[in-house]
MIBAVEX-492152 format. One record per residue (C-alpha): residue in three letters; x, y, z. Coordinates in steps of 0.25 Angstrom, whole numbers, plus 2048, in hexadecimal, padded with zeros to 3 digits. Layout:
! MIBAVEX-492152
<residuo->ala, xx->X, yy->Y, zz->Z>
...
! end
This chain:
! MIBAVEX-492152
<residuo->val, xx->7D4, yy->82E, zz->7C9>
<residuo->ser, xx->7C6, yy->832, zz->7CD>
<residuo->thr, xx->7C4, yy->840, zz->7D3>
<residuo->gln, xx->7B8, yy->83B, zz->7DB>
<residuo->ser, xx->7BB, yy->83A, zz->7EB>
<residuo->thr, xx->7BD, yy->82E, zz->7F2>
<residuo->gly, xx->7BF, yy->82B, zz->800>
<residuo->gly, xx->7BD, yy->832, zz->80D>
<residuo->pro, xx->7C0, yy->82E, zz->81C>
<residuo->gly, xx->7BA, yy->820, zz->820>
<residuo->glu, xx->7BB, yy->811, zz->81F>
<residuo->gly, xx->7B1, yy->80F, zz->814>
<residuo->arg, xx->7B4, yy->80B, zz->806>
<residuo->gly, xx->7BB, yy->816, zz->7FF>
<residuo->gln, xx->7BE, yy->81E, zz->80C>
<residuo->phe, xx->7CB, yy->81F, zz->813>
<residuo->asn, xx->7D2, yy->81F, zz->820>
<residuo->glu, xx->7E0, yy->826, zz->81D>
<residuo->pro, xx->7E2, yy->822, zz->80F>
<residuo->arg, xx->7F1, yy->823, zz->80D>
<residuo->gly, xx->7F7, yy->81B, zz->800>
<residuo->ile, xx->7F1, yy->81C, zz->7F2>
<residuo->ala, xx->7F5, yy->815, zz->7E5>
<residuo->phe, xx->7F0, yy->815, zz->7D7>
<residuo->asn, xx->7F0, yy->809, zz->7CF>
<residuo->asp, xx->7F5, yy->80C, zz->7C1>
<residuo->cys, xx->7EF, yy->7FE, zz->7BC>
<residuo->asn, xx->7E1, yy->801, zz->7BE>
<residuo->gly, xx->7DF, yy->80F, zz->7C4>
<residuo->asp, xx->7DC, yy->80B, zz->7D3>
<residuo->leu, xx->7DF, yy->812, zz->7DF>
<residuo->ala, xx->7E3, yy->80C, zz->7EC>
<residuo->val, xx->7E2, yy->814, zz->7F9>
<residuo->cys, xx->7E8, yy->80F, zz->806>
<residuo->asp, xx->7DD, yy->812, zz->810>
<residuo->thr, xx->7E7, yy->810, zz->81B>
<residuo->glu, xx->7DF, yy->811, zz->828>
<residuo->asn, xx->7D3, yy->809, zz->822>
<residuo->his, xx->7DE, yy->7FF, zz->81F>
<residuo->arg, xx->7DA, yy->7FC, zz->811>
<residuo->val, xx->7DE, yy->801, zz->802>
<residuo->gln, xx->7D2, yy->806, zz->7FA>
<residuo->ile, xx->7D3, yy->805, zz->7EB>
<residuo->phe, xx->7CB, yy->80F, zz->7E2>
<residuo->asp, xx->7CA, yy->80F, zz->7D2>
<residuo->ile, xx->7CD, yy->81B, zz->7CA>
<residuo->ala, xx->7BF, yy->821, zz->7CC>
<residuo->gly, xx->7C1, yy->821, zz->7DB>
<residuo->asn, xx->7B7, yy->815, zz->7DD>
<residuo->leu, xx->7BC, yy->80B, zz->7E9>
<residuo->val, xx->7BF, yy->7FE, zz->7E2>
<residuo->lys, xx->7C5, yy->7F5, zz->7EE>
<residuo->ile, xx->7C9, yy->7F7, zz->7FC>
<residuo->ile, xx->7D5, yy->7EE, zz->800>
<residuo->gly, xx->7D8, yy->7EA, zz->80E>
<residuo->arg, xx->7D3, yy->7EC, zz->81C>
<residuo->lys, xx->7DB, yy->7EE, zz->829>
<residuo->gly, xx->7E3, yy->7E1, zz->82D>
<residuo->lys, xx->7F0, yy->7DA, zz->82A>
<residuo->asn, xx->7EC, yy->7CF, zz->821>
<residuo->pro, xx->7EF, yy->7CF, zz->812>
<residuo->gly, xx->7E6, yy->7DA, zz->80B>
<residuo->glu, xx->7E4, yy->7E1, zz->819>
<residuo->phe, xx->7EB, yy->7EE, zz->81D>
<residuo->lys, xx->7F0, yy->7F6, zz->829>
<residuo->glu, xx->7F2, yy->804, zz->824>
<residuo->pro, xx->7F4, yy->803, zz->815>
<residuo->ile, xx->7FC, yy->80F, zz->812>
<residuo->ser, xx->801, yy->80F, zz->803>
<residuo->cys, xx->7FE, yy->807, zz->7F6>
<residuo->thr, xx->803, yy->806, zz->7E8>
<residuo->tyr, xx->7FF, yy->7FE, zz->7DC>
<residuo->asp, xx->80A, yy->7F7, zz->7D5>
<residuo->arg, xx->80C, yy->7F5, zz->7C6>
<residuo->trp, xx->803, yy->7E9, zz->7C6>
<residuo->gly, xx->7F8, yy->7F0, zz->7CD>
<residuo->arg, xx->7FA, yy->7EA, zz->7DA>
<residuo->leu, xx->7F7, yy->7F2, zz->7E7>
<residuo->leu, xx->802, yy->7F2, zz->7F1>
<residuo->ile, xx->7FE, yy->7F7, zz->7FF>
<residuo->ser, xx->807, yy->7FB, zz->80B>
<residuo->asp, xx->800, yy->7F6, zz->817>
<residuo->his, xx->807, yy->7FE, zz->821>
<residuo->cys, xx->804, yy->7F9, zz->82F>
<residuo->asn, xx->804, yy->7EA, zz->829>
<residuo->tyr, xx->813, yy->7ED, zz->824>
<residuo->arg, xx->810, yy->7E7, zz->816>
<residuo->val, xx->80C, yy->7EA, zz->808>
<residuo->gln, xx->800, yy->7E3, zz->802>
<residuo->ile, xx->7FF, yy->7E0, zz->7F3>
<residuo->phe, xx->7F1, yy->7DF, zz->7EC>
<residuo->asp, xx->7EF, yy->7DB, zz->7DE>
<residuo->asn, xx->7E8, yy->7E4, zz->7D3>
<residuo->asn, xx->7DB, yy->7DF, zz->7D8>
<residuo->tyr, xx->7DF, yy->7E3, zz->7E6>
<residuo->gln, xx->7DF, yy->7D4, zz->7EB>
<residuo->tyr, xx->7EB, yy->7D2, zz->7F5>
<residuo->ile, xx->7F7, yy->7CC, zz->7EF>
<residuo->ser, xx->802, yy->7CD, zz->7FA>
<residuo->gln, xx->80A, yy->7D5, zz->805>
<residuo->phe, xx->818, yy->7D7, zz->809>
<residuo->gly, xx->81E, yy->7DD, zz->815>
<residuo->lys, xx->81E, yy->7DC, zz->824>
<residuo->tyr, xx->821, yy->7E4, zz->830>
<residuo->gly, xx->830, yy->7E6, zz->832>
<residuo->lys, xx->83C, yy->7EE, zz->831>
<residuo->ser, xx->844, yy->7E5, zz->828>
<residuo->ser, xx->845, yy->7E6, zz->819>
<residuo->gly, xx->838, yy->7E3, zz->812>
<residuo->glu, xx->831, yy->7E5, zz->81F>
<residuo->phe, xx->828, yy->7F1, zz->822>
<residuo->trp, xx->824, yy->7FA, zz->82E>
<residuo->gly, xx->81D, yy->805, zz->827>
<residuo->val, xx->818, yy->802, zz->819>
<residuo->asn, xx->814, yy->80F, zz->814>
<residuo->gly, xx->817, yy->812, zz->805>
<residuo->ile, xx->816, yy->808, zz->7F9>
<residuo->cys, xx->819, yy->809, zz->7EA>
<residuo->thr, xx->81E, yy->800, zz->7DF>
<residuo->his, xx->829, yy->801, zz->7D5>
<residuo->leu, xx->827, yy->7FF, zz->7C6>
<residuo->asn, xx->82F, yy->7F2, zz->7C8>
<residuo->gly, xx->824, yy->7ED, zz->7D2>
<residuo->asp, xx->82C, yy->7EE, zz->7DE>
<residuo->ile, xx->824, yy->7F3, zz->7EB>
<residuo->leu, xx->82A, yy->7FF, zz->7F3>
<residuo->val, xx->825, yy->801, zz->801>
<residuo->val, xx->828, yy->80C, zz->80A>
<residuo->asp, xx->82A, yy->808, zz->818>
<residuo->ser, xx->829, yy->815, zz->821>
<residuo->asp, xx->82D, yy->80E, zz->82E>
<residuo->asn, xx->838, yy->805, zz->829>
<residuo->asn, xx->83D, yy->813, zz->821>
<residuo->cys, xx->83F, yy->80B, zz->814>
<residuo->leu, xx->839, yy->808, zz->806>
<residuo->ser, xx->838, yy->7F9, zz->804>
<residuo->val, xx->839, yy->7F3, zz->7F6>
<residuo->his, xx->831, yy->7E6, zz->7F3>
<residuo->ser, xx->82F, yy->7DE, zz->7E6>
<residuo->ser, xx->820, yy->7DE, zz->7E0>
<residuo->asp, xx->81D, yy->7D2, zz->7E8>
<residuo->gly, xx->822, yy->7D9, zz->7F5>
<residuo->arg, xx->830, yy->7D2, zz->7F6>
<residuo->phe, xx->839, yy->7DB, zz->7FE>
<residuo->ile, xx->844, yy->7E1, zz->7F5>
<residuo->ser, xx->84B, yy->7EC, zz->7FC>
<residuo->val, xx->84A, yy->7F8, zz->806>
<residuo->phe, xx->850, yy->806, zz->806>
<residuo->gly, xx->850, yy->811, zz->810>
<residuo->arg, xx->851, yy->812, zz->81F>
<residuo->arg, xx->84F, yy->81A, zz->82B>
<residuo->gly, xx->858, yy->826, zz->82B>
<residuo->ala, xx->861, yy->82A, zz->837>
<residuo->glu, xx->85C, yy->839, zz->836>
<residuo->arg, xx->84E, yy->83F, zz->834>
<residuo->trp, xx->84A, yy->840, zz->826>
<residuo->glu, xx->853, yy->835, zz->822>
! end
């Protein structure tokens, strides 16, 4: 990764407003940064050059309301936790929208606070839901598999 400086506060290309999530693409060396309060994800190459900006504020496919976390899967697809739209969006390795999964709710497979996201070597997608106090497991195409964790009865549980 380049040692040059990228960023600074603002809404312009390469600037950030509360950046939170970051992910490195092992397939091509790209770096994705969740620019949370600008409601977008910015993609940089290994030299730190801005390659692409994904999204804007909204609720339609490819739009975000506070993207917080992102990860690349083994196929180079970018998965983004869209916190206030209660979903995960999936983009191909050219950063074109493919699909999404999730909706607001407290039942298994639904989200109330999509925060962290990662992928397992087998392709499963793991999503941390802070407000439902659980980790939700989904197949590589977003189909719900299982959930574990729950709110504890006492502090720190």
